[in-house]
C-alpha positions in Angstrom: 13.0 3.0 -53.7 9.7 1.3 -52.7 6.5 2.8 -54.2 4.1 4.2 -51.5 1.2 2.2 -52.8 -0.5 -1.1 -51.7 -3.0 -2.8 -53.9 -5.1 -5.4 -52.1 -8.2 -7.5 -52.8 -10.6 -8.9 -50.3 -11.7 -12.6 -50.5 -14.8 -13.6 -48.5 -17.9 -15.7 -48.6 -21.3 -14.0 -48.7 -22.3 -12.5 -45.3 -18.9 -12.9 -43.8 -18.6 -9.1 -43.4 -16.6 -8.0 -46.4 -18.4 -4.7 -47.2 -18.8 -4.0 -43.5 -15.0 -4.3 -43.0 -14.3 -2.0 -46.0 -16.8 0.6 -44.6 -15.0 0.5 -41.3 -11.6 1.0 -42.8 -12.8 3.9 -44.8 -14.3 5.5 -41.7 -11.3 5.0 -39.5 -8.9 6.2 -42.2 -10.8 9.5 -42.3 -12.2 9.0 -45.8 -15.5 10.4 -44.5 -15.6 13.7 -42.6 -17.1 13.7 -39.1 -20.2 15.6 -40.4 -20.6 13.4 -43.5 -23.3 10.7 -43.4 -21.9 7.3 -44.2 -24.1 5.0 -46.4 -24.0 1.6 -44.9 -22.6 -1.1 -47.3 -20.9 1.6 -49.3 -19.0 -0.8 -51.5 -22.3 -2.5 -52.6 -23.3 0.4 -54.8 -25.6 -1.5 -57.3 -29.2 -1.7 -56.1 -29.1 -5.5 -56.7 -26.0 -5.8 -54.5 -27.7 -4.0 -51.7 -30.8 -6.2 -52.0 -29.1 -9.5 -52.3 -26.1 -8.8 -50.0 -23.6 -10.0 -52.6 -20.9 -8.3 -54.6 -21.6 -8.7 -58.4 -19.2 -6.3 -60.0 -15.8 -5.4 -58.5 -15.4 -1.9 -57.1 -12.4 0.1 -56.0 -11.8 2.2 -52.9 -8.7 4.1 -51.9 -7.4 5.0 -48.4 -4.5 7.1 -47.2 -2.7 5.6 -44.2 0.7 6.5 -42.8 1.7 8.2 -46.1 0.8 5.2 -48.2 -2.1 4.9 -50.6 -4.0 1.6 -50.0 -6.2 0.7 -53.0 -8.9 -1.8 -51.9 -10.7 -3.9 -54.5 -13.9 -5.5 -53.3 -14.2 -8.6 -55.4 -17.3 -10.8 -56.1 -17.5 -13.9 -53.9 -19.9 -16.0 -56.0 -18.3 -18.4 -58.4 -20.8 -17.3 -61.2 -19.0 -14.0 -61.2 -15.5 -15.6 -61.6 -14.7 -13.5 -64.7 -14.8 -10.5 -62.5 -12.6 -12.2 -59.9 -9.9 -13.4 -62.2 -9.2 -10.1 -64.0 -9.4 -8.1 -60.7 -6.7 -10.2 -59.1 -4.3 -9.1 -61.8 -4.5 -5.5 -60.3 -3.5 -6.5 -56.8 -0.3 -7.6 -55.1 -1.9 -9.3 -52.1 -5.3 -10.3 -50.6 -7.1 -10.2 -47.3 -8.8 -13.6 -46.7 -11.8 -12.7 -44.6 -13.4 -15.7 -42.8 -16.4 -15.7 -40.3 -15.0 -16.8 -36.9 -18.1 -18.9 -36.4 -19.0 -20.4 -39.8 -15.4 -21.0 -41.1 -14.3 -21.3 -44.7 -17.0 -21.8 -47.4 -17.0 -22.9 -51.0 -16.9 -19.4 -52.5 -13.9 -18.6 -50.2 -12.2 -21.6 -51.7 -12.9 -20.5 -55.3 -11.3 -17.0 -55.1 -8.5 -18.1 -52.7 -7.5 -20.8 -55.2 -7.1 -18.1 -57.9 -5.1 -15.9 -55.6 -2.8 -18.7 -54.6 -2.2 -19.7 -58.2 -1.0 -16.1 -58.9 1.4 -16.2 -55.9 -0.3 -13.3 -54.2 0.7 -12.3 -50.6 -1.9 -13.3 -48.0 -3.3 -11.8 -44.7 -5.9 -13.9 -42.9 -8.7 -11.9 -41.1 -11.0 -13.8 -38.8 -14.0 -11.5 -38.5 -17.0 -11.4 -36.2 -14.9 -12.7 -33.2 -17.4 -10.8 -31.0 -20.1 -13.4 -31.8 -21.1 -15.7 -28.9 -20.6 -18.8 -31.1 -17.2 -17.8 -32.5 -14.7 -20.6 -32.5 -11.4 -19.0 -33.3 -9.2 -22.0 -32.8 -11.3 -24.3 -34.9 -11.5 -21.8 -37.8 -7.8 -21.0 -37.5 -7.0 -24.7 -38.1 -9.6 -24.9 -40.8 -7.9 -22.1 -42.7 -4.5 -23.8 -42.5 -6.0 -27.0 -43.8 -7.5 -25.2 -46.7 -4.2 -23.5 -47.5 -2.5 -26.9 -47.5 -5.3 -28.4 -49.7 -4.9 -25.5 -52.3 -1.1 -26.0 -52.4 -0.2 -22.6 -50.9 3.5 -21.8 -51.0 5.5 -21.4 -47.7 5.0 -17.6 -47.5 1.2 -17.9 -48.0 0.9 -20.8 -45.5 2.6 -18.7 -42.8 0.4 -15.7 -43.5 -0.3 -13.5 -40.4 -3.7 -13.9 -38.7 -5.7 -11.0 -37.3 -8.9 -11.2 -35.3 -11.5 -8.5 -36.0 -15.0 -7.2 -35.4 -15.8 -5.0 -38.3 -19.1 -4.1 -36.6 -17.4 -2.8 -33.5 -14.4 -1.4 -35.4 -11.3 -3.2 -33.9 -8.6 -5.6 -35.0 -6.1 -7.5 -32.8 -3.1 -9.8 -33.4 -3.9 -11.8 -30.3 -7.2 -12.3 -28.6 -5.7 -11.0 -25.4 -4.7 -7.6 -27.0 -6.7 -4.5 -26.2 -9.5 -3.9 -28.6 -9.1 -0.3 -29.8 -9.3 0.2 -33.5 -8.2 -1.1 -36.9 -4.6 0.1 -36.6 -3.1 -3.5 -36.3 -4.8 -4.4 -39.7 -3.5 -1.2 -41.4 0.0 -1.9 -40.1 -0.1 -5.6 -41.2 -1.2 -4.5 -44.7 1.7 -2.1 -45.0 4.3 -4.6 -43.6 3.1 -7.8 -45.3 1.6 -6.8 -48.6 4.4 -5.9 -51.0 4.5 -2.6 -53.0 3.8 -3.0 -56.7 6.8 -4.0 -58.8 6.6 -1.2 -61.3 9.5 0.8 -62.9 8.5 4.5 -62.9 11.3 5.3 -65.4 10.3 2.7 -68.0 7.9 3.4 -70.9 4.2 3.5 -69.9 2.4 0.2 -69.8 -1.0 -0.9 -68.4 -3.3 -3.9 -68.8 -7.0 -3.1 -68.8 -8.7 -5.1 -66.0 -12.0 -3.4 -65.8 -14.2 -0.9 -67.7 -16.5 1.9 -66.6 -18.6 4.4 -68.4 -19.3 8.1 -67.9 -21.9 10.1 -69.8 -19.4 13.0 -69.8 -16.1 11.4 -70.8 -17.2 8.0 -72.3 -15.5 4.7 -71.7 -12.9 4.5 -68.9 -10.3 1.8 -69.1 -9.2 0.8 -65.5 -6.1 -1.1 -64.6 -2.8 -1.1 -62.7 0.1 0.9 -64.2 2.8 -1.7 -64.7 5.5 0.8 -65.7 6.1 4.5 -66.4 3.5 7.3 -66.2 0.9 9.0 -68.3 -0.9 12.3 -68.2 -3.8 14.0 -69.9 -2.9 14.8 -73.5 -0.5 11.9 -73.9 -0.7 9.9 -77.1 -0.9 6.2 -76.2 -1.5 2.9 -78.1 -4.1 0.3 -77.3 -3.1 -3.2 -78.6 -6.4 -5.0 -79.2 -7.0 -8.8 -78.9 -6.8 -9.2 -82.7 -3.4 -7.5 -82.9 -4.7 -4.2 -84.2 -3.0 -1.1 -82.7 -5.2 1.9 -82.0 -3.5 5.2 -81.2 -5.6 7.6 -79.1 -5.1 10.6 -76.9 -5.7 10.4 -73.1 -8.6 12.8 -72.4 -8.8 12.2 -68.6 -6.7 10.4 -65.9 -8.9 9.3 -63.1 -7.7 8.0 -59.7 -9.7 6.6 -56.8 -10.4 8.7 -53.7 -12.4 7.0 -51.0 -15.2 5.2 -52.8 -15.3 7.8 -55.7 -13.0 9.0 -58.4 -11.3 12.3 -59.1 -9.4 13.7 -61.9 -5.6 13.5 -61.5 -2.7 15.1 -63.2 -0.7 11.9 -63.8 -1.1 8.1 -63.7 2.0 6.9 -61.7 3.7 3.5 -61.8 1.9 1.0 -59.5 -1.3 3.0 -59.1 -4.8 1.7 -60.1 -6.1 4.3 -62.5 -8.8 5.0 -65.1 -7.9 6.4 -68.5 -10.5 8.0 -70.8 -10.1 8.4 -74.5 -10.0 4.7 -75.7 -13.5 4.1 -77.0 -12.7 0.7 -78.5 -10.7 -0.7 -75.5 -11.6 -4.1 -74.1 -10.7 -6.0 -71.0 -7.4 -7.8 -71.1 -5.9 -5.5 -73.7 -2.6 -3.6 -73.3 -2.2 0.2 -73.3 1.4 1.5 -73.9 3.2 4.5 -75.3 4.8 2.9 -78.3 3.8 1.0 -81.5 6.8 -1.3 -81.0 5.9 -2.7 -77.5 4.5 -6.2 -77.4 1.2 -6.8 -75.5 0.9 -8.5 -72.2 -0.4 -12.1 -72.5 -4.2 -12.2 -72.2 -5.1 -14.3 -69.2 -7.4 -17.2 -69.9 -10.5 -17.5 -67.7 -12.6 -20.5 -66.9 -15.1 -21.3 -69.8 -18.8 -20.7 -69.5 -20.8 -23.8 -68.6 -24.5 -22.6 -68.9 -26.4 -21.1 -71.7 -29.9 -19.6 -72.0 -31.9 -17.7 -74.6 -33.2 -14.2 -74.5 -36.0 -13.3 -76.9 -38.5 -10.7 -77.8 -41.6 -10.8 -75.6 -44.4 -11.8 -78.0 -47.0 -12.5 -75.3 -50.5 -10.9 -75.2 -49.5 -8.5 -72.5 -46.2 -7.3 -74.2 -45.4 -3.7 -74.6 -47.5 -2.5 -71.6 -44.6 -1.7 -69.2 -41.3 -1.8 -71.1 -39.5 0.9 -73.1 -37.1 -1.5 -75.0 -39.1 -4.2 -76.8 -37.5 -5.1 -80.1 -34.8 -7.6 -81.1 -32.5 -4.7 -82.0 -32.8 -3.3 -78.5 -32.1 -6.7 -76.9 -29.1 -7.4 -79.2 -27.5 -4.0 -78.5 -27.9 -4.4 -74.7 -26.5 -7.9 -74.7 -23.5 -6.9 -76.9 -22.9 -4.0 -74.5 -22.7 -6.5 -71.6 -20.0 -8.5 -73.4 -17.8 -5.4 -73.6 -17.9 -4.9 -69.8 -18.1 -8.6 -68.7 -15.5 -11.0 -70.2 -17.3 -14.1 -68.9 -20.5 -13.4 -70.9 -20.8 -14.6 -74.5 -23.7 -13.7 -76.8 -24.6 -15.4 -80.1 -27.5 -15.5 -82.5 -29.9 -18.3 -81.8 -31.6 -20.5 -84.4 -35.0 -19.1 -83.5 -35.7 -15.7 -85.0 -35.6 -12.7 -82.6 -33.7 -14.8 -80.0 -30.1 -14.6 -78.7 -28.1 -17.1 -76.9 -26.2 -16.0 -73.7 -23.4 -18.1 -72.3 -22.1 -17.6 -68.7 -20.5 -19.3 -65.7 -23.8 -20.0 -64.0 -27.5 -19.4 -64.0 -27.3 -16.7 -61.3 -25.0 -14.6 -63.5 -27.5 -14.6 -66.3 -30.4 -14.1 -63.9 -28.7 -11.0 -62.6 -28.2 -9.7 -66.1 -32.0 -10.3 -66.8 -32.9 -8.5 -63.6 -30.6 -5.6 -64.4 -32.2 -5.3 -67.9 -35.7 -5.5 -66.5 -34.9 -2.5 -64.2 -33.6 -0.6 -67.2 -37.0 -1.0 -69.0 -36.5 -4.1 -71.1 -39.1 -6.7 -71.8 -38.0 -10.2 -72.8 -38.5 -14.0 -72.7 -35.9 -16.1 -71.0 -35.5 -19.9 -71.5 -34.5 -22.6 -69.1 -30.7 -22.9 -68.5 -28.9 -25.6 -70.5 -25.4 -26.9 -70.0 -22.8 -26.4 -72.7 -21.6 -29.8 -74.0 -18.3 -30.3 -75.7 -16.6 -33.0 -77.7 -13.2 -34.4 -76.6 -11.5 -37.4 -78.2 -14.8 -38.4 -79.9 -16.6 -38.4 -76.5 -19.4 -36.0 -75.6 -18.7 -34.3 -72.3 -20.6 -32.2 -69.9 -19.5 -29.9 -66.9 -19.3 -31.3 -63.4 -19.3 -29.3 -60.2 -18.4 -29.8 -56.5 -21.3 -29.3 -54.3 -21.3 -28.4 -50.5 -24.5 -28.6 -48.5 -25.1 -27.9 -44.8 -28.4 -29.4 -43.7 -30.3 -30.5 -40.5 -30.1 -34.2 -39.6 -33.9 -34.7 -39.9 -34.0 -34.4 -43.7 -30.7 -36.2 -44.5 -32.4 -39.3 -45.8 -34.8 -37.4 -48.1 -31.9 -35.2 -49.3 -29.6 -38.1 -50.2 -32.5 -39.7 -52.2 -33.0 -36.4 -54.0 -29.3 -36.0 -54.8 -29.2 -39.5 -56.2 -32.0 -38.6 -58.6 -29.8 -35.8 -59.8 -26.8 -38.1 -60.4 -24.9 -36.5 -57.5 -22.2 -38.7 -55.9 -21.6 -37.9 -52.2 -17.9 -38.0 -51.5 -17.7 -36.7 -48.0 -20.1 -36.4 -45.0 -19.4 -34.8 -41.6 -21.7 -34.7 -38.7 -21.6 -31.5 -36.6 -23.7 -30.3 -33.6 -25.7 -28.1 -35.8 -26.3 -30.6 -38.6 -24.6 -32.4 -41.4 -22.1 -31.1 -44.0 -22.1 -33.0 -47.3 -19.7 -32.8 -50.2 -20.7 -34.2 -53.5 -19.8 -34.2 -57.2 -22.6 -33.8 -59.7 -23.2 -32.8 -63.3 -24.1 -29.2 -63.7 -27.2 -30.4 -65.5 -28.4 -32.1 -62.3 -27.9 -29.0 -60.2 -30.3 -26.8 -62.2 -33.2 -26.1 -59.9 -31.6 -27.8 -56.9 -31.5 -24.6 -54.8 -35.3 -24.2 -54.9 -35.8 -27.9 -54.3 -33.5 -27.8 -51.3 -35.3 -24.8 -49.9 -38.6 -26.6 -50.1 -37.2 -29.9 -48.7 -35.6 -28.2 -45.7 -38.0 -25.3 -45.2 -35.2 -22.9 -45.8 -32.8 -24.5 -43.2 -30.2 -25.8 -45.7 -27.3 -23.8 -47.2 -25.7 -24.8 -50.6 -22.5 -23.8 -52.4 -21.2 -25.0 -55.7 -18.0 -24.7 -57.7 -17.1 -25.8 -61.3 -14.7 -28.8 -61.2 -14.1 -30.3 -64.7 -15.7 -31.6 -67.9 -16.4 -35.4 -67.9 -18.4 -38.0 -69.7 -22.2 -37.4 -70.0 -24.2 -39.3 -67.4 -27.6 -40.9 -67.9 -30.9 -39.1 -68.1 -31.8 -36.7 -65.3 -35.5 -36.2 -64.6 -36.5 -32.6 -64.8 -39.2 -31.1 -62.7 -41.2 -33.9 -61.0 -44.6 -32.2 -60.8 -46.7 -30.5 -63.5 -48.1 -27.0 -63.6 -51.5 -25.3 -63.7 -51.9 -23.6 -67.1 -54.5 -21.0 -67.8 -56.9 -21.9 -70.6 -58.6 -18.5 -70.6 -57.6 -14.8 -70.8 -58.9 -12.2 -68.4 -58.6 -11.2 -64.7 -58.0 -13.8 -62.0 -60.7 -14.0 -59.4 -60.7 -14.9 -55.8 -63.4 -17.4 -56.4 -61.4 -19.3 -59.0 -58.1 -19.2 -57.1 -59.8 -20.5 -53.9 -60.5 -23.8 -55.7 -57.2 -23.9 -57.6 -55.0 -23.4 -54.5 -56.1 -26.9 -53.3 -54.3 -28.3 -56.4 -51.0 -26.6 -55.8 -49.1 -23.3 -55.0 -50.3 -20.3 -56.9 -48.0 -17.9 -58.7 -50.7 -15.1 -59.1 -53.1 -13.3 -56.9 -56.7 -12.0 -57.5 -57.0 -9.1 -59.9 -54.0 -10.1 -62.0 -54.2 -10.3 -65.8 -53.8 -13.8 -67.2 -53.8 -15.2 -70.7 -54.1 -18.6 -72.4 -50.9 -20.6 -71.9 -49.8 -18.6 -68.9 -48.6 -20.8 -65.9 -50.6 -19.7 -62.8 -49.3 -22.3 -60.3 -47.5 -25.6 -59.8 -49.4 -28.8 -59.4 -49.1 -31.4 -56.7 -49.5 -34.1 -59.4 -47.4 -35.0 -62.5 -48.6 -33.6 -65.8 -49.9 -30.2 -66.7 -53.5 -29.3 -65.8 -55.5 -26.7 -67.8 -57.4 -24.4 -65.4 -59.6 -21.3 -65.6 -58.4 -18.7 -63.0 -60.9 -16.2 -64.3 -64.0 -18.2 -63.3 -66.7 -16.2 -61.4 -69.5 -17.4 -59.2 -72.8 -17.6 -61.0 -75.6 -15.8 -59.2 -79.0 -17.4 -59.0 -82.4 -16.1 -57.9 -82.5 -18.6 -55.1 -81.2 -17.1 -51.9 -78.9 -19.4 -49.9 -80.1 -20.3 -46.4 -76.7 -19.4 -44.9 -73.9 -17.0 -45.7 -71.2 -17.9 -48.2 -68.0 -19.2 -46.7 -65.3 -16.5 -46.5 -62.5 -17.0 -49.1 -59.1 -17.3 -47.5 -56.3 -17.3 -50.1 -52.7 -18.3 -49.5 -50.3 -15.6 -50.6 -48.8 -16.4 -54.1 -45.2 -17.6 -54.4 -42.8 -14.6 -54.5 -41.1 -15.3 -57.9 -37.6 -14.0 -58.6 -35.9 -14.4 -61.9 -33.5 -16.9 -60.3 -36.3 -19.0 -58.9 -38.3 -18.8 -62.1 -35.6 -19.9 -64.5 -34.8 -22.9 -62.3 -38.4 -23.9 -62.1 -39.5 -23.8 -65.7 -39.3 -26.8 -68.0 -37.8 -27.0 -71.5 -41.2 -26.1 -73.1 -41.6 -23.0 -71.0 -40.4 -19.4 -70.8 -40.0 -16.8 -68.1 -41.7 -13.5 -69.2 -39.7 -10.6 -67.8 -41.1 -7.1 -67.8 -40.3 -4.0 -65.6 -43.4 -4.8 -63.4 -43.9 -8.5 -63.6 -42.2 -11.9 -63.7 -44.6 -14.4 -65.3 -44.2 -18.0 -66.4 -45.7 -19.3 -69.7 -45.7 -22.1 -72.2 -43.6 -21.5 -75.3 -46.7 -22.5 -77.4 -49.6 -20.6 -75.8 -52.5 -22.4 -77.6 -53.4 -25.7 -75.9 -54.4 -27.4 -79.2 -51.2 -26.4 -81.0 -49.2 -27.4 -77.9 -50.7 -30.9 -77.9 -50.1 -31.2 -81.7 -46.4 -30.2 -81.2 -46.1 -32.7 -78.4 -47.4 -35.5 -80.5 -45.1 -34.5 -83.4 -42.1 -34.5 -81.1 -43.0 -37.9 -79.7 -43.3 -39.4 -83.2 -39.9 -38.0 -84.2 
């Protein structure tokens, strides 16, 4: 007898309407009462996700339709959060591939879809935003089929059903000529095409932990799909850890998903996605079962981290004014906690005292971690991203990525020259009515800071996506930031008078009235080499009255720094200072004399 459950994931590029579609399905399935206010983008529950419009941590939702429970997992679309993607796909039996009917498939779509195809998951293709004037259904339809061929989809996946939707207007159709009523065709296709979970309800209980959550009331919650059997509150179960140790514990709560929330349940049934409380030492990838004699499920290997950065105690002159967590112990405990919830983050002790190394898939993932910690009240210093090298066959290797860029024609020449300086090899170029689409292969080392440089080069008109490809031989030297920076040589309060003069030398990172200190970076320079400046300088008054009035000071607004922009901008001898209220840039060695002495010593060695 088939289990009345469907477990599905959603694959989509940023801004292709993933969370809007889930919101629409929840509404039409009656998850929200008529008098209940629906929070837009309900699946993007983290503040950072709402602000950035991306999914960072996978969430679950549950819908009842036609007597069947449909569990929906909203997975991250950015390759930096691939650790989330890989373990979440182990919970589902099929996926919805959501593609913008105007923009077509993108790099991030390719990344998650490849993982789903490798696992042999059933597929339903949803072309969303078909109501847009520039939608091109036939072109995107063919583009999806080409992508499936390229990723070696099996026959069933290649012949996946296509549906055409407008999540905003709340309808789905199997053919563009069908009446546009509601999402019923999509619900029916999910039930008919996505298989029920293959789980034996009569076998001994077995579950693999795919996600972790935390409650202040019941502690750690291990989330996963029940592979066999059932469990209820009070049952004694065994958690088989990665090191082979078997920990027996009592289930204190069984949690199931209802809408976008959770509720306590009497039993965890076969095939369901549930949360079990009571396993305080459980980790992702480990097996929970009802017997000491059962063997664990194989732990799925995920792609290795390719980027590392250092987090350290903020020792600057302005430290301790805003944060609540300031010490190395605070930093270490928080970073270790992150590794327990995020399998693609690694933490290690750095050589420098009071600093910790953090390895991850990409700089964005570490930047999101730093931003999260900042909002929790932490202060820290963060270094520039570095790639993780490895030795293979006596050869030093570095990570390479595939790069996709959509750009206007008018900057193509400048862009190609810029990419060449970053050791990027263009492998494909297509001209479209709206511009040019490039595909290139480049070392990860050469892509650090590319997003900011591309935004400046194209005035924000270019779009970039990237995806880890392989490790290969180390290329030649790649020049870091071309221009220098303006470094404060005084401590005090920045003045409009001083900034008015300095803004002619470059873009400013600070405004008038902001506290500065020696060694703090207050702007970038149009010229190469660092320039010491005094942003605290005031106009000296004299007893000679000027014949005319002083010119009004017109200051350009300072650059709006985010942690992502900041870590991409800084050089190897600089830090990003992160506090709850500020993001500052500074030199590692604040004193100018000591900085010069260290530079000479490094040159001599």
